N, C-alpha and C positions, 0 to 999 in steps of 0.2 A: 520533509524529513524522509530519509530512506532507512529502512530496517531490513536486514537479512536475518532470517530465523537462525537461532542457535540450536544446540543439541537439546535444549529445553524450550520449544517454540511457544508454549502457551502464554508466557508473559508478553512476547512479541505480538501475538495475535490479539491479546485482550488488554492487559494493564497498560502497556506502553501506548497503544492506540488511544485509550481513554485519556491518558495523561496529555497526549499531544492535542487531542480535541479540546480538553479543558484549558490548555495554554493558548488556544486559538491558532494553532499551526494549520494553515490552509490546506495542505496536502500531506498525507501520510502514505508513502509507497512501501508496501510490504512484499519482499521477495521470500516466498515460502518454499524452502528447499525440500521439505518433506512432502508437501502437496503438489509440488512442481507447478506453482501458480505465481502470478504477479498481480497484486491488487493495489489500486489507487483509491484511497478514501479521501473524500472532499466534503466541503460545506460543514465545518465543525459547528455543532450546536450542543451546548451544555457539556456533557462528558462523552459524546460520541460524534460520529460523522453521519450526516444525513444521506450522503450518496457514496456508493462504492461500485467499482467496475473491476471484475476479475477475469483474467485470461490465463490459459495454460501456457507453460514455457513453449516458445516457438511461434506464438501468435503476437502480432503487434498490439500495443496498448496505447490508446489515445489519451494523452495527458491534457487536462483542462488548463485554462489560464491560471497563472501567468506564463506557463511554459508553452502550452498549445503546440505540441509536436507529438509525433507518433514514436513511441519507444519500441525499438527492435529487441525482442526477447529471444531471438533465435540462438544466440550464443549461450543461453542459460541451460541448454540441454545437458 
């Protein structure tokens, strides 16, 4: 699942992430426009994700399986 923060980013950062984890969605990718970061949450357990990796816009982000590729975030500036 991919989420881009709205003008009210708190639900995107919290409630939506927890709902995705509860649903067993393996990856939650959050593009945070306010913080200028991209985060991939993985390994859902109960109502959250066990692992997360965050990079600032402009840095590549390695996505885990089943995608297993490097996401270029340089266009997000």
